C-alpha positions as CSV (number, residue, x, y, z in Angstrom):
1,M,120.8,117.3,99.0
2,K,119.0,115.3,101.6
3,K,122.0,115.3,103.9
4,N,122.5,119.1,103.7
5,G,118.8,119.7,104.4
6,S,117.8,120.9,100.9
7,L,115.3,118.1,100.6
8,S,112.9,117.7,103.4
9,F,109.7,116.3,101.8
10,Y,111.4,113.6,99.7
11,G,110.7,110.3,101.4
12,S,109.0,112.0,104.3
13,L,105.7,110.0,104.0
14,Q,107.2,106.5,103.6
15,S,106.4,105.7,107.3
16,S,102.7,106.5,106.6
17,I,102.4,103.4,104.4
18,Q,101.2,100.3,106.2
19,F,102.4,97.1,104.7
20,L,100.3,93.9,104.5
21,P,100.4,91.8,107.7
22,S,101.7,88.3,107.2
23,T,98.5,86.4,108.1
24,P,94.7,87.1,107.9
25,N,94.4,87.2,111.7
26,S,97.4,89.5,112.2
27,Q,96.4,92.7,114.0
28,I,97.2,96.1,112.4
29,P,99.2,98.3,114.7
30,Q,97.1,101.2,116.1
31,K,94.1,100.2,114.1
32,G,92.4,97.7,116.4
33,T,91.4,95.4,113.6
34,S,92.9,92.4,111.7
35,R,94.1,92.2,108.1
36,A,91.1,90.1,107.1
37,E,88.6,92.5,108.7
38,R,90.2,95.5,107.0
39,L,90.3,93.8,103.6
40,Q,86.6,93.1,103.8
41,R,85.9,96.8,104.2
42,L,88.2,98.0,101.5
43,S,87.0,98.8,98.0
44,D,88.1,96.6,95.1
45,I,90.5,97.9,92.5
46,P,88.4,99.3,89.6
47,S,88.1,96.9,86.8
48,D,89.5,97.6,83.4
49,E,88.5,95.8,80.2
50,R,89.9,98.3,77.7
51,S,90.8,95.7,75.1
52,K,87.2,94.3,75.1
53,E,85.7,97.8,75.0
54,V,87.9,99.1,72.2
55,S,87.4,95.9,70.1
56,S,83.6,96.2,70.6
57,A,83.6,99.8,69.5
58,I,85.8,99.2,66.4
59,A,83.7,96.2,65.3
60,T,80.4,98.0,65.8
61,M,81.5,101.2,64.0
62,G,83.1,99.2,61.2
63,L,79.9,97.2,60.7
64,V,77.8,100.3,60.7
65,G,80.2,102.1,58.4
66,V,80.1,99.3,55.8
67,C,76.3,99.1,56.0
68,L,76.0,102.9,55.5
69,I,78.4,102.8,52.5
70,I,76.4,100.0,50.8
71,Q,73.2,101.8,51.5
72,G,74.6,105.0,50.0
73,I,76.1,103.5,46.8
74,G,73.9,100.4,46.4
75,N,71.6,101.8,43.8
76,G,73.1,101.7,40.4
77,T,76.2,99.8,41.4
78,G,74.8,96.3,41.4
79,L,74.4,96.1,45.2
80,E,70.6,96.6,45.2
81,E,70.1,93.0,46.4
82,V,72.4,93.5,49.4
83,T,70.8,96.7,50.7
84,P,67.8,94.9,52.4
85,Y,70.3,93.0,54.5
86,T,72.2,96.1,55.5
87,S,69.0,97.8,56.4
88,F,68.1,94.8,58.6
89,I,71.5,94.9,60.3
90,L,71.3,98.6,61.0
91,S,67.7,98.2,62.4
92,S,69.0,95.3,64.5
93,I,71.8,97.4,66.0
94,V,69.4,100.2,66.8
95,G,66.9,97.7,68.3
96,I,69.6,96.0,70.4
97,G,70.6,99.4,71.7
98,I,67.1,100.3,72.7
99,I,66.4,97.0,74.4
100,D,69.7,97.0,76.2
101,N,69.2,100.4,77.6
102,F,65.5,100.7,78.1
103,F,64.4,97.1,78.8
104,D,62.7,98.0,82.1
105,V,60.8,100.9,80.5
106,L,59.7,98.7,77.6
107,K,58.6,96.0,80.0
108,T,56.7,98.3,82.3
109,S,55.0,100.1,79.4
110,G,54.1,96.9,77.7
111,S,52.6,95.5,80.8
112,M,50.5,98.6,81.4
113,V,49.2,98.6,77.8
114,M,48.2,94.9,78.1
115,K,46.3,95.6,81.3
116,V,44.5,98.6,79.9
117,S,43.6,96.8,76.7
118,K,43.2,93.3,78.0
119,D,39.4,93.2,77.1
120,N,40.3,93.9,73.4
121,L,43.2,91.5,73.1
122,P,42.9,87.9,71.9
123,D,43.5,85.1,74.4
124,S,46.8,84.2,72.8
125,V,48.2,87.6,73.4
126,K,46.9,87.8,77.0
127,K,48.9,84.7,77.9
128,V,52.2,86.3,76.6
129,S,54.5,87.3,79.5
130,F,57.6,89.5,79.3
131,P,60.9,87.7,80.0
132,D,63.0,88.5,83.0
133,K,66.1,90.6,82.5
134,E,68.3,87.7,83.8
135,S,66.9,85.3,81.2
136,M,67.7,87.6,78.2
137,P,70.3,86.2,75.8
138,F,73.8,87.8,75.7
139,G,73.0,89.8,78.8
140,L,70.6,92.1,77.0
141,G,68.7,94.6,79.1
142,K,71.6,95.3,81.5
143,G,73.3,97.9,79.4
144,E,76.5,95.8,79.1
145,I,76.6,95.4,75.3
146,T,76.1,99.1,74.5
147,G,78.1,100.1,77.5
148,N,81.2,98.3,76.1
149,V,80.7,100.1,72.8
150,V,80.3,103.6,74.4
151,R,83.2,103.1,76.7
152,G,85.3,101.9,73.8
153,L,84.4,105.0,71.7
154,T,85.3,107.2,74.7
155,R,88.8,105.6,74.8
156,L,89.3,106.0,71.1
157,W,88.2,109.6,70.8
158,A,88.4,111.3,74.2
159,V,91.5,113.5,74.8
160,D,91.4,114.8,78.4
161,T,94.6,116.7,79.2
162,E,93.3,117.6,82.7
163,R,92.7,113.9,83.5
164,E,96.1,112.9,82.3
165,C,97.8,115.6,84.3
166,Q,95.9,114.5,87.4
167,C,97.2,111.0,87.0
168,E,100.7,112.1,86.4
169,A,100.6,114.4,89.4
170,A,99.4,111.5,91.6
171,A,102.2,109.2,90.4
172,F,104.9,111.9,90.8
173,F,103.6,112.8,94.3
174,A,103.5,109.1,95.4
175,A,107.1,108.4,94.1
176,Y,108.6,111.6,95.6
177,S,106.9,111.5,99.0
178,L,107.7,107.8,99.4
179,G,111.3,108.2,98.5
180,L,111.5,106.1,95.4
181,P,114.6,106.7,93.2
182,C,112.3,107.4,90.2
183,F,109.8,110.2,89.7
184,A,108.1,108.8,86.6
185,F,104.8,110.5,85.8
186,Q,103.6,107.4,84.0
187,P,104.7,104.4,86.0
188,N,104.7,100.9,84.5
189,A,105.4,97.4,85.6
190,L,108.7,97.0,83.7
191,E,110.2,100.1,85.2
192,A,109.0,99.2,88.7
193,A,110.5,95.7,88.4
194,I,113.9,97.0,87.3
195,L,113.9,99.4,90.2
196,M,113.3,96.6,92.7
197,F,115.9,94.2,91.2
198,E,118.5,97.0,91.0
199,S,117.8,97.9,94.6
200,N,119.0,94.4,95.6
201,K,122.5,95.2,94.5
202,K,124.9,96.2,97.3
203,D,125.7,99.9,97.1
204,D,127.3,101.9,99.9
205,E,126.1,105.1,98.3
206,I,122.4,104.3,99.0
207,E,120.9,106.6,101.5
208,S,120.3,104.6,104.7
209,S,117.2,106.5,105.7
210,L,115.3,105.1,102.7
211,D,113.9,101.6,102.9
212,P,115.3,99.0,100.4
213,L,112.8,98.3,97.6
214,L,113.2,94.5,97.7
215,S,111.4,94.3,101.0
216,S,107.7,94.2,102.2
217,S,107.7,97.9,102.8
218,G,109.5,98.6,99.5
219,L,107.2,96.4,97.5
220,M,104.2,98.2,99.1
221,K,105.6,101.6,98.2
222,V,106.2,100.6,94.5
223,L,102.7,99.2,94.3
224,V,101.3,102.4,95.8
225,W,103.2,104.3,93.1
226,L,101.7,102.1,90.3
227,L,98.2,102.4,91.7
228,A,98.3,106.1,92.6
229,P,97.1,107.2,89.1
230,V,94.3,104.6,89.3
231,A,93.2,105.7,92.8
232,Y,93.2,109.4,91.9
233,E,91.4,109.1,88.6
234,S,88.8,106.9,90.3
235,M,88.1,109.8,92.8
236,F,86.8,112.0,89.9
237,H,85.8,109.7,87.1
238,P,83.7,106.4,86.9
239,Q,85.8,105.1,84.0
240,L,89.5,104.7,83.9
241,I,91.1,106.1,80.7
242,A,94.5,107.7,81.6
243,S,95.5,105.1,84.2
244,D,95.9,101.4,84.0
245,P,95.2,99.1,87.0
246,R,96.8,96.1,85.3
247,E,100.3,97.5,85.8
248,A,100.4,96.7,89.5
249,K,99.5,93.0,89.0
250,G,101.9,93.0,86.0
251,L,104.7,93.9,88.4
252,L,104.0,90.9,90.7
253,I,103.9,88.6,87.7
254,R,107.1,90.0,86.3
255,L,108.9,89.7,89.7
256,K,107.9,86.1,89.9
257,E,108.9,85.3,86.4
258,K,112.3,87.1,86.4
259,S,113.4,86.3,90.0
260,A,115.6,83.4,88.8
261,I,117.4,85.6,86.3
262,F,118.3,88.2,88.9
263,K,119.1,85.5,91.6
264,A,116.4,86.8,93.9
265,E,114.1,83.8,94.1
266,D,114.1,83.5,97.8
267,A,113.5,87.2,98.3
268,I,110.6,87.4,95.8
269,N,108.9,84.2,97.0
270,S,109.0,85.7,100.5
271,L,107.6,89.0,99.3
272,L,104.8,87.4,97.3
273,R,104.2,84.8,100.1
274,V,104.1,81.9,97.6
275,G,101.9,79.2,99.1
276,E,101.0,75.7,98.1
277,G,99.3,75.8,94.8
278,D,98.5,78.6,92.4
279,K,95.2,79.4,94.2
280,A,97.0,80.3,97.4
281,N,99.5,82.5,95.6
282,E,96.7,84.2,93.6
283,D,94.8,85.0,96.8
284,E,97.9,86.6,98.4
285,M,98.5,88.7,95.3
286,E,95.0,89.9,95.2
287,D,95.1,90.8,98.9
288,L,98.4,92.6,98.4
289,L,97.0,94.6,95.4
290,K,93.8,95.5,97.2
291,W,95.7,96.7,100.3
292,A,98.1,98.8,98.1
293,Y,95.2,100.4,96.3
294,A,93.7,101.4,99.7
295,E,97.0,102.8,100.8
296,A,97.4,104.8,97.6
297,E,93.9,106.2,97.9
298,T,94.5,107.2,101.6
299,L,97.8,108.9,100.7
300,L,96.2,111.0,98.0
301,R,93.1,111.9,99.9
302,N,95.2,113.1,102.8
303,N,97.3,115.3,100.5
304,N,94.7,116.2,97.9
305,D,95.5,119.9,98.0
306,I,99.1,119.4,97.1
307,V,98.3,116.9,94.4
308,Q,95.7,119.3,92.9
309,N,98.3,122.1,92.9
310,L,100.8,119.8,91.2
311,S,98.3,118.8,88.6
312,E,97.4,122.4,87.8
313,R,101.1,123.1,87.3
314,L,101.4,120.2,84.9
315,I,98.3,121.3,83.0
316,G,100.0,124.6,82.2
317,G,102.5,122.6,80.1
318,A,105.6,124.7,81.1
319,S,106.6,123.0,84.4
320,T,109.8,120.9,84.6
321,L,110.7,118.2,87.0
322,G,112.5,120.8,89.1
323,D,109.3,123.0,89.2
324,C,107.3,120.0,90.5
325,A,110.0,119.2,93.2
326,A,110.1,122.9,94.1
327,L,106.3,122.9,94.8
328,L,106.6,119.8,97.0
329,E,109.7,121.1,98.9
330,D,108.1,124.6,99.2
331,W,111.2,126.3,97.8
332,E,109.1,129.1,96.3
């Protein structure tokens, strides 16, 4: 279809992706800046601690649920002696929530009250000073504890079809426009690794106009595909739910671990730029991921109208793979 002209958009944007220069001082063509300088200006990949957040939410809700049950059935069931403890636990949870979220307000209000009433307060109270937020135990006062619980509850209960379709549209657009032989709406590290190792096999049927995946440009395109849902979701939402930024790093780890099995050790070591020691390799991987995230974000921002139209088509629930390709190829 590409040869006879039916496909014109497929793979048409692969030349727009800039791969990571080999050294920090390498100059970026037509950018007038070096790799290190650009990396300093780029945004970090959004963090994702969904396991910690979900665990915190489940543990908190489980504890609250047990305490409420005991409070409700305690009288007359022999649990009267336990109810004071459950009341204390519930009060502590509420108190922690208030302190964690309103520490600055409480500190300011308390200081004002002490200044206004200082003449009526005993000397022992006047000498009391409020602790700094940084010195609070367990990070209280910064909203981190309750924030983890709230984010975990959001992950457990939130069902956002529009957000999911936006992420799927971003992934499909990235794969199709970059000429990847897979248009998965929900990319993952395993599928990406298989694509790259399979592309290393000699096949005369492979279209010569598309870059091989087991190369610097190929790896960058696959990483952009994996990070496209993350970049697009981050444009509209502060918390990642439908996309997973860990998949991209999972691909690099999987490539390194499985390279011997597929007899591609030299190629993978060259792509990942394995240096002396784990620290050197880790730094290169982080730079590669940060670069790919920026390329994914740029690709989607420059084509936001098309991605939005694609996501709206997916939200309808009746679109097929062919319908999505027809939109991108402008067959309609």
